[in-house]
Backbone as CSV, one residue per row, in Angstrom:
resi,resn,N_x,N_y,N_z,CA_x,CA_y,CA_z,C_x,C_y,C_z
1,MET,103.899,19.606,-96.001,103.273,20.568,-95.085,101.898,20.932,-95.627
2,SER,100.972,21.044,-94.765,99.641,21.486,-95.161,99.139,22.484,-94.151
3,HIS,98.180,23.269,-94.550,97.617,24.288,-93.667,96.319,23.758,-93.111
4,ALA,96.277,23.579,-91.797,95.115,22.941,-91.182,93.870,23.800,-91.248
5,PHE,93.999,25.055,-91.684,92.799,25.871,-91.815,91.870,25.321,-92.886
6,ASP,92.418,24.488,-93.818,91.554,23.808,-94.778,90.540,22.937,-94.046
7,ALA,90.997,22.274,-93.001,90.083,21.442,-92.228,89.066,22.287,-91.503
8,ALA,89.512,23.434,-91.003,88.573,24.312,-90.310,87.526,24.851,-91.270
9,SER,87.952,25.196,-92.486,87.002,25.685,-93.479,85.997,24.600,-93.837
10,ALA,86.506,23.382,-93.991,85.608,22.278,-94.308,84.621,22.049,-93.179
11,ALA,85.099,22.189,-91.949,84.202,21.988,-90.810,83.124,23.046,-90.760
12,ALA,83.479,24.275,-91.136,82.505,25.358,-91.105,81.420,25.138,-92.151
13,GLU,81.800,24.507,-93.282,80.842,24.325,-94.359,80.042,23.031,-94.206
14,THR,80.564,22.079,-93.441,79.907,20.796,-93.271,79.099,20.815,-91.994
15,ARG,77.798,20.666,-92.095,76.926,20.785,-90.938,76.309,19.452,-90.535
16,ALA,76.918,18.374,-90.990,76.334,17.079,-90.693,76.407,16.758,-89.208
17,ALA,77.447,17.246,-88.522,77.600,16.963,-87.102,77.700,18.265,-86.340
18,PRO,77.079,18.372,-85.160,77.171,19.605,-84.381,78.573,19.806,-83.848
19,ALA,78.925,21.060,-83.598,80.234,21.361,-83.028,80.335,20.752,-81.636
20,PRO,81.493,20.190,-81.278,81.624,19.532,-79.986,81.537,20.519,-78.842
21,ARG,81.001,20.065,-77.723,80.930,20.863,-76.506,81.512,20.064,-75.363
22,ALA,82.316,20.712,-74.552,82.883,20.050,-73.389,81.819,19.942,-72.303
23,PRO,81.906,18.923,-71.462,80.910,18.769,-70.397,81.186,19.701,-69.221
24,GLY,80.119,20.019,-68.482,80.261,20.750,-67.229,80.826,22.151,-67.383
25,PRO,81.629,22.588,-66.397,82.185,23.954,-66.418,83.035,24.239,-67.646
26,LEU,83.712,23.209,-68.166,84.524,23.433,-69.360,83.663,23.890,-70.534
27,GLY,82.431,23.391,-70.592,81.534,23.814,-71.657,81.227,25.297,-71.578
28,ALA,81.047,25.811,-70.347,80.789,27.237,-70.178,82.005,28.072,-70.562
29,VAL,83.186,27.592,-70.167,84.422,28.305,-70.526,84.611,28.295,-72.038
30,GLU,84.354,27.135,-72.638,84.504,27.017,-74.091,83.543,27.953,-74.824
31,ALA,82.301,28.022,-74.353,81.316,28.896,-74.983,81.709,30.366,-74.831
32,ALA,82.226,30.722,-73.647,82.645,32.105,-73.425,83.812,32.471,-74.325
33,LEU,84.795,31.571,-74.440,85.935,31.841,-75.311,85.512,31.923,-76.769
34,ARG,84.562,31.071,-77.145,84.101,31.090,-78.534,83.416,32.421,-78.860
35,GLY,82.581,32.918,-77.929,81.951,34.212,-78.161,82.962,35.339,-78.199
36,LEU,83.943,35.304,-77.288,84.980,36.336,-77.277,85.823,36.289,-78.541
37,ASN,86.166,35.080,-78.975,86.948,34.932,-80.206,86.186,35.477,-81.412
38,HIS,84.878,35.228,-81.441,84.073,35.739,-82.554,84.096,37.266,-82.581
39,LEU,83.990,37.884,-81.409,84.044,39.338,-81.333,85.405,39.860,-81.782
40,ILE,86.469,39.205,-81.330,87.814,39.651,-81.695,88.064,39.475,-83.187
41,LEU,87.554,38.392,-83.771,87.706,38.212,-85.220,87.026,39.346,-85.980
42,THR,85.862,39.757,-85.515,85.171,40.878,-86.161,85.976,42.159,-86.043
43,LEU,86.476,42.432,-84.836,87.293,43.630,-84.630,88.597,43.544,-85.418
44,GLY,89.176,42.337,-85.500,90.401,42.167,-86.271,90.193,42.442,-87.751
45,GLY,89.054,41.985,-88.277,88.752,42.282,-89.671,88.611,43.776,-89.916
46,LEU,87.939,44.459,-88.991,87.806,45.913,-89.106,89.172,46.591,-89.018
47,ALA,90.049,46.071,-88.141,91.381,46.657,-87.994,92.181,46.533,-89.287
48,LEU,92.056,45.404,-89.968,92.774,45.239,-91.238,92.238,46.189,-92.300
49,VAL,90.923,46.386,-92.313,90.335,47.333,-93.265,90.834,48.748,-92.979
50,VAL,90.858,49.129,-91.702,91.336,50.461,-91.334,92.807,50.612,-91.699
51,ALA,93.617,49.560,-91.491,95.033,49.620,-91.857,95.197,49.865,-93.358
52,CYS,94.383,49.202,-94.169,94.428,49.429,-95.623,94.051,50.865,-95.963
53,LEU,93.031,51.390,-95.289,92.599,52.764,-95.549,93.681,53.764,-95.140
54,VAL,94.332,53.494,-94.010,95.393,54.394,-93.536,96.541,54.439,-94.531
55,LEU,96.971,53.277,-95.003,98.076,53.241,-95.953,97.677,53.863,-97.296
56,SER,96.453,53.635,-97.718,95.986,54.257,-98.962,95.937,55.778,-98.821
57,TYR,95.482,56.232,-97.666,95.442,57.676,-97.407,96.843,58.280,-97.445
58,SER,97.812,57.571,-96.855,99.175,58.103,-96.836,99.759,58.202,-98.243
59,VAL,99.456,57.201,-99.089,99.941,57.259,-100.476,99.300,58.425,-101.218
60,LEU,98.003,58.614,-101.005,97.298,59.708,-101.665,97.852,61.067,-101.232
61,ILE,98.041,61.245,-99.933,98.535,62.520,-99.407,99.963,62.795,-99.866
62,ARG,100.781,61.734,-99.884,102.193,61.929,-100.193,102.436,62.197,-101.669
63,TYR,101.804,61.435,-102.547,102.141,61.515,-103.964,101.192,62.395,-104.774
64,VAL,100.026,62.682,-104.237,99.090,63.541,-104.969,99.133,64.962,-104.425
65,PHE,99.062,65.081,-103.101,99.032,66.415,-102.493,100.391,66.856,-101.960
66,LYS,101.407,65.977,-102.121,102.785,66.321,-101.742,102.891,66.730,-100.265
67,GLU,102.158,66.059,-99.401,102.216,66.347,-97.966,102.481,65.042,-97.220
68,PRO,103.755,64.710,-97.009,104.086,63.448,-96.334,103.615,63.425,-94.885
69,THR,103.251,62.257,-94.418,102.825,62.059,-93.031,103.835,61.162,-92.318
70,ASP,103.818,61.203,-91.005,104.800,60.431,-90.245,104.162,59.429,-89.291
71,TRP,102.859,59.187,-89.406,102.177,58.335,-88.447,101.543,57.095,-89.057
72,GLN,101.414,57.091,-90.381,100.605,56.046,-91.005,101.231,54.657,-90.894
73,ASP,102.560,54.559,-91.012,103.183,53.236,-90.984,103.002,52.566,-89.623
74,GLU,103.287,53.299,-88.557,103.143,52.712,-87.227,101.679,52.458,-86.879
75,MET,100.803,53.323,-87.315,99.379,53.089,-87.091,98.934,51.786,-87.744
76,ALA,99.374,51.567,-88.985,99.023,50.334,-89.687,99.633,49.120,-88.995
77,VAL,100.874,49.251,-88.518,101.528,48.141,-87.825,100.782,47.799,-86.538
78,PHE,100.374,48.814,-85.782,99.634,48.562,-84.549,98.335,47.823,-84.842
79,LEU,97.631,48.235,-85.888,96.377,47.589,-86.246,96.592,46.138,-86.676
80,ILE,97.650,45.899,-87.447,97.930,44.544,-87.916,98.376,43.654,-86.755
81,VAL,99.178,44.223,-85.837,99.596,43.461,-84.657,98.376,43.041,-83.842
82,GLY,97.448,43.977,-83.637,96.240,43.647,-82.894,95.420,42.567,-83.569
83,ALA,95.264,42.679,-84.885,94.477,41.679,-85.611,95.158,40.313,-85.592
84,THR,96.479,40.299,-85.720,97.215,39.034,-85.784,97.207,38.310,-84.448
85,PHE,97.630,38.996,-83.397,97.706,38.343,-82.092,96.318,38.105,-81.501
86,GLY,95.393,39.017,-81.742,94.059,38.856,-81.189,93.323,37.657,-81.762
87,SER,93.565,37.347,-83.019,92.847,36.243,-83.664,93.531,34.895,-83.486
88,ALA,94.685,34.870,-82.824,95.434,33.614,-82.697,94.631,32.542,-81.971
89,ALA,93.899,32.929,-80.925,93.117,31.943,-80.171,91.975,31.382,-81.006
90,ALA,91.319,32.237,-81.782,90.219,31.776,-82.625,90.721,30.803,-83.688
91,VAL,91.889,31.070,-84.245,92.467,30.167,-85.237,92.837,28.830,-84.588
92,GLN,93.388,28.881,-83.378,93.735,27.642,-82.677,92.505,26.813,-82.363
93,ALA,91.402,27.466,-82.027,90.175,26.730,-81.723,89.721,25.895,-82.907
94,LYS,90.048,26.326,-84.116,89.688,25.584,-85.324,90.873,24.824,-85.905
95,ARG,91.940,24.687,-85.106,93.137,23.996,-85.583,93.622,24.613,-86.883
96,GLY,93.621,25.942,-86.931,93.908,26.612,-88.187,95.343,27.017,-88.399
97,HIS,96.228,26.810,-87.406,97.620,27.198,-87.582,98.343,26.204,-88.489
98,VAL,99.398,26.669,-89.123,100.153,25.829,-90.048,100.695,24.611,-89.310
99,ALA,100.537,23.433,-89.907,100.996,22.195,-89.277,101.665,21.312,-90.331
100,ILE,102.695,20.606,-89.908,103.366,19.635,-90.773,102.737,18.270,-90.522
101,GLU,102.132,17.708,-91.534,101.354,16.483,-91.364,101.810,15.375,-92.303
102,ALA,103.115,15.365,-92.608,103.613,14.382,-93.558,103.438,12.956,-93.055
103,LEU,103.510,12.757,-91.745,103.431,11.407,-91.182,102.053,11.068,-90.647
104,THR,101.125,12.001,-90.717,99.814,11.775,-90.108,99.130,10.530,-90.649
105,GLY,99.110,10.380,-91.960,98.433,9.242,-92.571,99.162,7.930,-92.386
106,LEU,100.433,7.982,-91.944,101.219,6.765,-91.770,101.184,6.240,-90.344
107,LEU,100.791,7.085,-89.405,100.805,6.695,-87.997,99.493,6.010,-87.602
108,PRO,99.545,5.097,-86.649,98.301,4.484,-86.138,97.414,5.537,-85.480
109,ALA,96.126,5.231,-85.398,95.168,6.193,-84.851,95.507,6.559,-83.408
110,GLY,95.913,5.577,-82.596,96.253,5.865,-81.212,97.436,6.806,-81.099
111,VAL,98.426,6.623,-81.964,99.595,7.502,-81.963,99.198,8.911,-82.382
112,ASN,98.294,9.032,-83.337,97.833,10.348,-83.770,97.109,11.084,-82.648
113,ARG,96.331,10.353,-81.853,95.634,10.996,-80.736,96.628,11.506,-79.701
114,VAL,97.643,10.700,-79.399,98.671,11.129,-78.449,99.480,12.289,-79.024
115,ARG,99.781,12.204,-80.307,100.558,13.259,-80.948,99.820,14.595,-80.898
116,LEU,98.509,14.546,-81.108,97.724,15.780,-81.072,97.747,16.401,-79.683
117,LEU,97.638,15.569,-78.644,97.687,16.069,-77.268,99.068,16.623,-76.942
118,LEU,100.125,15.916,-77.338,101.481,16.397,-77.071,101.758,17.714,-77.784
119,ALA,101.239,17.852,-78.995,101.425,19.110,-79.733,100.786,20.266,-78.986
120,ASP,99.607,20.031,-78.399,98.954,21.088,-77.622,99.746,21.423,-76.362
121,VAL,100.283,20.398,-75.702,101.054,20.635,-74.479,102.322,21.432,-74.781
122,ILE,103.049,21.027,-75.822,104.276,21.739,-76.182,103.957,23.161,-76.610
123,SER,102.886,23.313,-77.364,102.490,24.658,-77.798,102.134,25.523,-76.598
124,PHE,101.441,24.937,-75.616,101.068,25.700,-74.432,102.298,26.162,-73.658
125,VAL,103.306,25.310,-73.529,104.528,25.692,-72.820,105.190,26.882,-73.511
126,PHE,105.291,26.815,-74.835,105.895,27.925,-75.579,105.063,29.196,-75.439
127,VAL,103.751,29.066,-75.595,102.875,30.237,-75.519,102.885,30.833,-74.115
128,ALA,102.974,29.984,-73.083,103.035,30.488,-71.707,104.275,31.356,-71.506
129,PHE,105.418,30.911,-72.030,106.636,31.723,-71.939,106.484,33.025,-72.717
130,PHE,105.935,32.928,-73.919,105.726,34.110,-74.759,104.789,35.093,-74.062
131,THR,103.752,34.565,-73.422,102.801,35.427,-72.715,103.470,36.146,-71.555
132,TRP,104.246,35.417,-70.764,104.972,36.028,-69.646,105.895,37.130,-70.133
133,LYS,106.614,36.866,-71.220,107.542,37.869,-71.754,106.782,39.077,-72.282
134,SER,105.636,38.867,-72.896,104.844,39.978,-73.425,104.368,40.891,-72.297
135,TRP,103.868,40.289,-71.211,103.417,41.108,-70.080,104.588,41.832,-69.424
136,SER,105.775,41.209,-69.429,106.961,41.885,-68.882,107.318,43.115,-69.710
137,LEU,107.279,42.975,-71.032,107.565,44.109,-71.906,106.519,45.203,-71.748
138,LEU,105.261,44.795,-71.579,104.197,45.780,-71.373,104.430,46.560,-70.082
139,HIS,104.812,45.859,-69.025,105.063,46.527,-67.741,106.223,47.515,-67.857
140,GLU,107.290,47.100,-68.520,108.440,47.983,-68.691,108.070,49.215,-69.516
141,ALA,107.332,49.005,-70.596,106.945,50.126,-71.448,106.052,51.107,-70.697
142,TRP,105.167,50.583,-69.852,104.252,51.445,-69.091,105.000,52.221,-68.003
143,VAL,105.839,51.515,-67.241,106.551,52.152,-66.130,107.573,53.167,-66.630
144,ASP,108.315,52.810,-67.675,109.382,53.678,-68.181,108.881,54.733,-69.157
145,GLY,107.597,54.653,-69.531,107.064,55.612,-70.484,107.717,55.516,-71.853
146,GLN,107.996,54.303,-72.288,108.674,54.098,-73.571,107.775,54.524,-74.732
147,VAL,108.400,55.173,-75.704,107.697,55.596,-76.912,108.484,55.138,-78.123
148,SER,107.835,55.175,-79.266,108.493,54.805,-80.511,109.588,55.815,-80.863
149,GLN,110.562,55.371,-81.670,111.662,56.243,-82.077,111.294,57.162,-83.244
150,SER,110.091,57.031,-83.748,109.683,57.858,-84.885,109.350,59.270,-84.418
151,THR,109.135,60.160,-85.380,108.763,61.534,-85.037,107.367,61.602,-84.437
152,TRP,106.523,60.633,-84.743,105.183,60.591,-84.162,105.264,60.220,-82.682
153,GLY,106.072,59.210,-82.364,106.336,58.823,-80.992,105.169,58.283,-80.201
154,PRO,104.416,57.310,-80.707,103.315,56.742,-79.910,103.863,55.884,-78.776
155,PRO,103.128,55.728,-77.684,103.600,54.895,-76.568,103.659,53.428,-76.970
156,LEU,104.721,52.751,-76.542,104.918,51.363,-76.936,104.060,50.389,-76.134
157,TRP,103.395,50.876,-75.086,102.545,49.954,-74.339,101.343,49.520,-75.171
158,ILE,101.022,50.280,-76.204,99.863,49.918,-77.032,100.099,48.597,-77.767
159,PRO,101.170,48.458,-78.574,101.367,47.164,-79.244,101.666,46.038,-78.269
160,TYR,102.384,46.349,-77.168,102.678,45.306,-76.188,101.396,44.819,-75.508
161,ALA,100.456,45.718,-75.276,99.182,45.318,-74.675,98.402,44.409,-75.625
162,LEU,98.366,44.766,-76.892,97.679,43.937,-77.875,98.307,42.551,-77.952
163,MET,99.638,42.520,-77.944,100.346,41.247,-78.002,100.095,40.423,-76.739
164,SER,100.115,41.070,-75.579,99.924,40.353,-74.310,98.527,39.752,-74.217
165,VAL,97.509,40.520,-74.565,96.138,40.021,-74.500,95.938,38.873,-75.485
166,GLY,96.458,39.028,-76.685,96.307,37.978,-77.685,96.970,36.677,-77.270
167,MET,98.193,36.759,-76.732,98.886,35.547,-76.307,98.229,34.922,-75.078
168,THR,97.671,35.762,-74.204,96.948,35.220,-73.051,95.740,34.414,-73.501
169,LEU,94.972,34.942,-74.455,93.820,34.214,-74.974,94.237,32.924,-75.670
170,LEU,95.354,32.973,-76.393,95.841,31.764,-77.056,96.236,30.713,-76.027
171,GLY,96.902,31.142,-74.952,97.260,30.202,-73.900,96.038,29.587,-73.240
172,LEU,95.002,30.397,-72.995,93.768,29.876,-72.413,93.097,28.875,-73.343
173,GLN,93.123,29.167,-74.653,92.515,28.250,-75.613,93.244,26.911,-75.630
174,LEU,94.571,26.957,-75.607,95.353,25.720,-75.588,95.117,24.946,-74.290
175,LEU,95.075,25.657,-73.169,94.834,25.006,-71.891,93.454,24.339,-71.866
176,LEU,92.465,25.002,-72.441,91.130,24.435,-72.529,91.138,23.162,-73.368
177,GLN,91.833,23.188,-74.498,91.866,22.015,-75.367,92.616,20.860,-74.706
178,ILE,93.647,21.168,-73.934,94.355,20.112,-73.213,93.431,19.468,-72.180
179,ALA,92.694,20.303,-71.441,91.758,19.777,-70.443,90.679,18.931,-71.106
180,GLU,90.158,19.398,-72.231,89.134,18.631,-72.943,89.681,17.291,-73.417
181,ALA,90.925,17.312,-73.922,91.523,16.076,-74.424,91.761,15.079,-73.302
182,LEU,92.177,15.557,-72.125,92.435,14.662,-71.003,91.145,14.088,-70.431
183,LEU,90.079,14.890,-70.417,88.819,14.447,-69.818,87.953,13.656,-70.782
184,ALA,87.964,14.033,-72.042,87.028,13.413,-72.988,87.683,12.905,-74.257
185,GLY,89.003,13.023,-74.367,89.685,12.549,-75.557,89.960,13.670,-76.539
186,PRO,91.031,13.533,-77.360,91.408,14.586,-78.311,90.308,14.939,-79.295
187,GLY,89.397,13.998,-79.564,88.315,14.270,-80.502,87.352,15.332,-80.028
188,ARG,87.374,15.661,-78.731,86.480,16.688,-78.204,87.187,18.026,-78.008
189,ALA,88.461,18.099,-78.343,89.243,19.317,-78.109,89.214,20.203,-79.340
190,GLY,88.642,21.394,-79.204,88.587,22.311,-80.337,87.357,22.086,-81.188
191,TRP,87.157,22.981,-82.140,85.937,22.978,-82.945,86.137,22.393,-84.342
192,ALA,87.376,22.107,-84.722,87.620,21.602,-86.068,87.192,20.153,-86.188
193,GLU,86.641,19.797,-87.334,86.264,18.414,-87.628,86.467,18.198,-89.120
194,PRO,87.427,17.376,-89.549,88.278,16.519,-88.734,89.327,17.309,-87.952
195,LYS,89.944,16.664,-86.973,90.866,17.359,-86.096,92.187,17.685,-86.771
196,ILE,92.534,16.972,-87.791,93.756,17.243,-88.519,93.407,17.338,-89.993
197,GLY,94.231,18.056,-90.731,93.833,18.450,-92.074,94.011,17.409,-93.152
198,VAL,93.847,16.137,-92.843,93.947,15.094,-93.847,92.612,14.951,-94.561
199,ALA,92.653,14.904,-95.900,91.454,14.717,-96.723,90.428,15.807,-96.483
200,ALA,90.903,17.019,-96.173,89.956,18.111,-95.944,89.209,18.475,-97.213
201,ASP,89.870,18.291,-98.365,89.218,18.661,-99.621,87.956,17.852,-99.860
202,VAL,87.984,16.558,-99.529,86.796,15.744,-99.787,85.727,15.990,-98.747
203,ASN,86.070,16.672,-97.676,85.071,17.004,-96.667,84.322,18.285,-97.001
204,ARG,84.772,19.008,-98.001,84.170,20.287,-98.325,82.800,20.094,-98.974
205,ASP,81.818,20.760,-98.443,80.458,20.662,-98.960,80.218,21.858,-99.870
206,MET,80.399,21.693,-101.168,80.323,22.805,-102.106,78.887,23.179,-102.448
207,LYS,77.926,22.302,-102.172,76.544,22.566,-102.552,75.617,22.708,-101.357
208,ASP,76.217,22.906,-100.181,75.422,23.089,-98.971,74.491,21.907,-98.748
209,ARG,74.999,20.696,-99.004,74.232,19.467,-98.782,75.019,18.564,-97.839
210,PRO,74.896,18.777,-96.522,75.675,17.958,-95.588,75.364,16.477,-95.681
211,ASP,74.144,16.121,-96.116,73.804,14.705,-96.203,74.554,14.015,-97.336
212,LEU,75.053,14.807,-98.295,75.795,14.235,-99.421,77.288,14.480,-99.304
213,THR,77.731,15.108,-98.227,79.138,15.444,-98.088,79.961,14.197,-97.816
214,PRO,80.900,13.855,-98.705,81.748,12.684,-98.439,82.742,12.992,-97.327
215,ARG,83.178,11.974,-96.615,84.134,12.146,-95.543,85.391,11.369,-95.861
216,GLY,86.524,11.975,-95.542,87.799,11.320,-95.750,88.108,10.343,-94.634
217,PRO,89.274,9.711,-94.692,89.644,8.739,-93.666,89.823,9.407,-92.307
218,ASP,89.411,8.701,-91.257,89.552,9.223,-89.902,90.897,8.768,-89.367
219,VAL,91.885,9.659,-89.420,93.238,9.281,-89.019,93.359,9.142,-87.515
220,MET,92.346,9.542,-86.758,92.369,9.381,-85.307,91.609,8.143,-84.870
221,GLY,91.073,7.392,-85.807,90.402,6.141,-85.485,89.078,6.351,-84.792
222,ALA,88.559,5.281,-84.212,87.278,5.347,-83.509,87.401,6.251,-82.302
223,GLN,86.335,6.982,-82.027,86.332,7.898,-80.901,86.250,7.123,-79.592
224,GLY,86.828,7.730,-78.568,86.820,7.098,-77.251,85.443,7.104,-76.640
225,PRO,85.275,6.439,-75.456,83.973,6.341,-74.837,83.372,7.684,-74.468
226,GLY,84.251,8.660,-74.139,83.731,9.974,-73.754,83.550,10.928,-74.899
227,GLU,83.814,10.442,-76.127,83.754,11.315,-77.279,82.551,10.961,-78.130
228,ARG,82.172,11.922,-78.957,81.075,11.678,-79.860,81.319,12.428,-81.153
229,ARG,80.669,12.012,-82.181,80.826,12.659,-83.482,80.121,13.995,-83.497
């Protein structure tokens, strides 16, 4: 098992090739999602910092000033839920989710291209169900006025809303990558280069010299006619 975010990190540091863009309307959708994902990543980072501050404050108040609080744990959970689900689409755009790639180097390039597309399709089906269920829970929490069982009692529509929006964005990102793969080939789907995390270590440009950055084997083979490096 390997973590494909290594490939995304290598792609971010290697500037030898421009990030792929889909043609036509898909390019506009891709650019809009990329800008939105960047904003959400920034907000997610701030949310994690605030969660750390909240928990640190609760420890200080409880053990130094002997005044326990009843809101800090759920507040931190809400912030972490927002950061986690909100950033899921941005991570998918860079192929950053955990992937099992034991057979990647053993399969022919054509099989790897099909496998990458099938993985996106299966992931989209699962995410679509998860998204539907999240919006259902949000609707129930809003209509029934559901609140947490704690003494603080915050409304449960808050975490459900964060989860629903995050999964919706992830589904849109997967749908976009499927469309890109069908129209222009898997090599144009997403921003990660290489598309799978094989030999990501040798792709890392440690000295900010893209002209000297070595490249690992291309497990997806030669790019199709509609694709470009």
